[in-house]
Each structure stands twice: as C-alpha cells, then as structure tokens.
C-alpha positions as CSV (number, residue, x, y, z in Angstrom):
1,M,-2.9,-38.2,22.7
2,N,-3.2,-37.5,26.4
3,I,-5.9,-39.7,28.0
4,G,-7.6,-37.4,30.5
5,D,-10.0,-38.4,33.3
6,D,-12.7,-36.0,32.1
7,W,-16.4,-36.8,31.9
8,F,-16.7,-36.5,28.1
9,T,-13.8,-38.9,27.4
10,K,-15.3,-41.4,29.9
11,T,-18.7,-41.1,28.4
12,M,-17.4,-41.8,24.9
13,L,-15.5,-44.8,26.1
14,V,-18.6,-46.2,27.8
15,S,-20.5,-45.8,24.6
16,T,-17.8,-47.4,22.5
17,L,-17.4,-50.3,25.0
18,S,-21.1,-50.9,24.9
19,R,-21.1,-51.2,21.1
20,S,-18.0,-53.4,21.0
21,G,-19.4,-56.0,23.4
22,M,-17.1,-55.2,26.3
23,G,-20.1,-54.4,28.6
24,S,-18.7,-56.5,31.5
25,Q,-15.9,-53.9,31.9
26,L,-18.2,-50.8,32.1
27,A,-18.4,-51.0,35.8
28,A,-14.7,-50.5,36.1
29,V,-14.9,-47.4,33.9
30,N,-17.8,-45.9,35.9
31,A,-15.9,-46.5,39.2
32,G,-13.7,-43.5,38.2
33,T,-10.3,-45.3,38.6
34,E,-8.0,-43.4,36.2
35,N,-5.6,-46.3,35.9
36,T,-8.4,-48.8,34.9
37,F,-9.9,-46.2,32.6
38,T,-6.6,-45.7,30.8
39,K,-5.9,-49.4,30.4
40,L,-9.4,-50.1,29.0
41,L,-9.1,-47.4,26.5
42,S,-5.6,-48.6,25.4
43,Q,-6.9,-52.1,25.1
44,L,-9.8,-51.0,22.9
45,L,-7.5,-48.9,20.7
46,L,-5.2,-51.9,20.3
47,E,-8.2,-54.2,19.3
48,V,-9.4,-51.7,16.8
49,E,-6.0,-51.3,15.2
50,S,-5.6,-55.1,15.1
51,Q,-9.0,-55.5,13.3
52,S,-8.3,-52.8,10.8
53,S,-5.0,-54.3,9.8
54,D,-6.3,-57.8,9.2
55,P,-5.3,-58.6,5.6
56,S,-8.1,-61.2,5.3
57,D,-10.9,-58.7,6.0
58,T,-12.2,-57.7,2.6
59,T,-15.9,-57.4,3.4
60,S,-16.0,-53.7,3.7
61,F,-15.1,-53.0,0.0
62,V,-17.7,-53.3,-2.7
63,P,-16.3,-52.1,-6.1
64,E,-18.3,-49.6,-8.0
65,Y,-19.0,-49.9,-11.7
66,T,-18.1,-47.2,-14.2
67,D,-19.0,-46.5,-17.8
68,S,-18.1,-49.2,-20.3
69,I,-18.1,-51.9,-17.6
70,N,-17.7,-55.7,-17.7
71,P,-20.3,-56.8,-15.1
72,F,-18.7,-60.3,-14.7
73,V,-15.3,-59.2,-13.5
74,T,-16.0,-57.9,-10.0
75,D,-18.4,-57.1,-7.1
76,Q,-19.6,-59.1,-4.2
77,T,-22.4,-61.6,-4.3
78,M,-25.0,-60.5,-1.7
79,P,-26.1,-62.7,1.2
80,F,-28.7,-65.1,-0.2
81,S,-32.1,-65.3,1.5
82,T,-35.6,-65.7,0.1
83,N,-37.3,-64.6,3.3
84,E,-36.9,-60.8,2.8
85,P,-39.3,-58.7,0.7
86,L,-38.2,-58.5,-2.9
87,S,-35.4,-61.0,-2.4
88,Y,-34.6,-63.6,-5.0
89,Q,-37.5,-65.8,-6.1
90,D,-37.5,-68.5,-8.8
91,R,-39.0,-67.0,-12.0
92,S,-39.7,-68.5,-15.4
93,T,-37.5,-67.2,-18.2
94,D,-40.3,-67.7,-20.7
95,Q,-42.7,-65.8,-18.4
96,L,-40.3,-62.8,-18.1
97,N,-39.6,-62.8,-21.8
98,Q,-43.3,-62.6,-22.7
99,G,-43.5,-59.2,-21.2
100,L,-40.3,-57.7,-22.6
101,A,-39.7,-56.0,-25.9
102,G,-37.2,-53.7,-27.7
103,K,-33.8,-53.8,-26.1
104,L,-35.2,-56.0,-23.3
105,S,-36.3,-58.7,-25.7
106,G,-34.9,-62.1,-24.6
107,M,-33.3,-60.7,-21.4
108,G,-35.3,-62.9,-19.0
109,D,-32.3,-65.1,-18.3
110,V,-30.1,-62.1,-17.6
111,F,-32.6,-60.7,-15.0
112,I,-32.7,-64.2,-13.4
113,R,-28.9,-64.3,-13.3
114,A,-28.6,-60.8,-11.9
115,G,-31.3,-61.6,-9.3
116,K,-29.4,-64.7,-8.1
117,Q,-26.1,-62.8,-7.9
118,Y,-27.6,-59.9,-5.9
119,N,-30.4,-61.6,-4.1
120,L,-33.2,-59.7,-5.8
121,D,-36.4,-60.8,-7.4
122,P,-35.8,-61.0,-11.1
123,A,-39.4,-59.8,-11.7
124,L,-38.6,-56.6,-9.8
125,L,-35.5,-56.0,-11.9
126,A,-37.5,-56.6,-15.1
127,A,-40.3,-54.4,-13.9
128,I,-38.0,-51.4,-13.1
129,A,-36.2,-51.8,-16.5
130,K,-39.5,-52.1,-18.3
131,H,-40.8,-48.9,-16.7
132,E,-37.6,-46.9,-17.0
133,S,-36.9,-47.8,-20.6
134,A,-40.5,-47.7,-22.0
135,N,-40.1,-51.5,-22.3
136,G,-36.8,-51.3,-24.1
137,K,-37.7,-48.6,-26.6
138,S,-36.5,-45.4,-24.9
139,M,-33.7,-43.3,-26.5
140,A,-31.4,-44.1,-23.5
141,A,-31.9,-47.8,-24.1
142,S,-31.4,-47.5,-27.9
143,V,-28.4,-45.3,-27.8
144,K,-26.7,-46.0,-24.5
145,N,-27.9,-49.5,-23.6
146,N,-29.2,-47.8,-20.4
147,I,-32.4,-49.6,-19.5
148,A,-32.7,-48.4,-15.8
149,G,-32.1,-44.7,-15.9
150,M,-28.8,-45.1,-14.1
151,M,-26.9,-41.8,-13.8
152,G,-23.1,-41.1,-13.7
153,K,-21.1,-38.0,-13.2
154,N,-21.8,-36.9,-16.8
155,G,-25.5,-37.8,-16.8
156,L,-27.0,-41.0,-18.1
157,K,-24.5,-43.8,-18.1
158,T,-23.5,-45.6,-21.3
159,Y,-23.0,-49.4,-21.2
160,E,-21.3,-51.8,-23.6
161,S,-24.5,-53.9,-23.5
162,V,-28.0,-54.2,-22.1
163,E,-26.7,-57.1,-20.0
164,A,-24.1,-54.8,-18.3
165,S,-26.8,-52.2,-17.6
166,I,-29.0,-54.9,-15.9
167,M,-26.1,-56.0,-13.7
168,D,-25.3,-52.5,-12.7
169,M,-28.9,-51.8,-11.8
170,A,-29.0,-55.0,-9.7
171,R,-25.8,-54.0,-7.9
172,N,-27.1,-50.6,-7.2
173,L,-30.5,-51.8,-5.9
174,S,-28.9,-54.4,-3.7
175,K,-26.2,-52.2,-2.1
176,N,-27.9,-48.8,-1.9
177,Y,-31.6,-49.8,-1.4
178,L,-32.4,-53.2,0.0
179,A,-29.2,-53.3,2.1
180,Q,-30.3,-49.9,3.5
181,G,-33.7,-51.2,4.6
182,L,-35.7,-50.0,1.6
183,T,-37.7,-53.2,1.1
184,S,-40.8,-52.2,-0.8
185,I,-41.4,-50.7,-4.2
186,A,-42.7,-47.5,-2.6
187,Q,-39.6,-47.1,-0.4
188,I,-37.3,-47.8,-3.3
189,G,-39.2,-45.3,-5.6
190,A,-38.9,-42.5,-3.0
191,K,-35.2,-42.6,-3.5
192,Y,-34.8,-44.0,-7.0
193,A,-37.2,-41.6,-8.6
194,P,-38.1,-38.9,-6.0
195,V,-41.2,-36.8,-6.8
196,G,-40.2,-33.2,-7.4
197,A,-36.6,-34.0,-8.3
198,A,-34.7,-31.3,-10.2
199,N,-33.9,-33.7,-13.1
200,D,-37.6,-34.6,-13.6
201,P,-39.1,-31.3,-14.9
202,T,-42.2,-33.1,-16.4
203,G,-43.1,-35.0,-13.3
204,L,-42.6,-38.5,-14.6
205,N,-41.5,-39.7,-11.2
206,N,-45.0,-39.3,-10.0
207,H,-45.9,-42.5,-11.9
208,W,-42.8,-44.5,-10.9
209,V,-44.3,-46.5,-8.0
210,A,-47.6,-47.3,-9.8
211,G,-45.8,-48.2,-13.0
212,V,-43.2,-50.5,-11.5
213,T,-45.8,-52.1,-9.3
214,K,-48.1,-52.9,-12.3
215,F,-45.3,-54.5,-14.2
216,F,-44.0,-56.4,-11.2
217,E,-47.5,-57.9,-10.7
218,Q,-47.6,-58.9,-14.3
219,L,-44.1,-60.4,-14.5
220,K,-44.0,-62.3,-11.3
221,V,-47.0,-64.6,-12.2
C-alpha cells in the first residue's frame, strides 16, 4: 500500500493513535512532515501485527455451544465482581429449590454453579428459567430439556440435560447481555424477548419483564 500524505489518511492515523495511547506523537503527525507521518504509521502497523500474532493471547475467543452440548468442557469464566447489577450473589440452594418444579426441580445448585461461572445472580437465572419454561412444565422443557427458550438455527435448541440448558443460558446472558451493558431485567427483556417479535404471534413477550421480575423478587429472598 502506498502511504500518501493526504488529509483523510492523516485523519485516520490521528484517530488510531489516539485510541492506541500514542497521543504524545500526535503533534508530529499534525505538523505535516511526510517522513514522520510515514514512520509513525509503519510503527503502528508493526505493533498491531505483533499483537495479533501473540500466541498467548486467547482472550478474544469465546466458544459457542451447539445442540447436544457438554457444558463443562469449554467456555471462559467471566470476570468476577459482585458490584455490578445482577452479578453473582450468594443464594441458598434450599430457597431456590422451594420455588422450582417440573424439570427445574432440585436445580438450585446448578443455578448457583452457573451463576458463579458466569458472574450472574443465580436468582436471575432461576427466574428466567421459571418464566420461560412455565416453571419446568413447558413442552420445550419436557421434550428438549430447553428451559430458557434458547434458539438455534433450526428453532428451539435440544439439550442432553436441563443442566446443559442452564449453563448455555448463563453463557448467553453473560456474553451477549451483561457484557454488552444490559444490566437490568427490563434491558435484558427488550433483547431476549422483544415485544412484537415475529416468533411471538400471541404476544407473550409483553409479560416477560413483569414475569421475570416477579420470580426474581421471590427467589432472591
């Protein structure tokens, strides 16, 4: 690639240098010296190439689960903090189990384990599962072990066990919701069960936020 001395290229370099912490060298770029400009861009390109080839950098890859998964084989444990909304909180297994029935019966310890692994409140996970699966009694829960309404390319996912479904839900919520700044039940619901969605012809999503919130308040006591 020819490195030209045009305004657009300089502007892009200035922006990139600002984001990469090389702000002390911006003055040299703005001075308009083509030689300095070329050297700085070459240096930046070398640094980017070096970083991308670092074999020890594995933080950018988070494996996705597929149908018939083993939830204990892979995936990253999320950064642990109890200061964020809906992050992990200690919950009583007995308290969670008291509110669970059907396919969710006795799964309190699994919700706690999933919450610890993905830094999510176990009561939130249990509340979503309880709402999505009609408290473990839905057809999806009975036939597919799917207790969270998780979708795949062929529709509702099928799991080897309810435990696998819980782990997949926790992974999804951690990576695609809380990590994206959706830190309230209302914010999560707007994406997880959007009102007016094409796959919700009967309007059940209208009740998602209220239902999950009600179960969450009951389960977190």
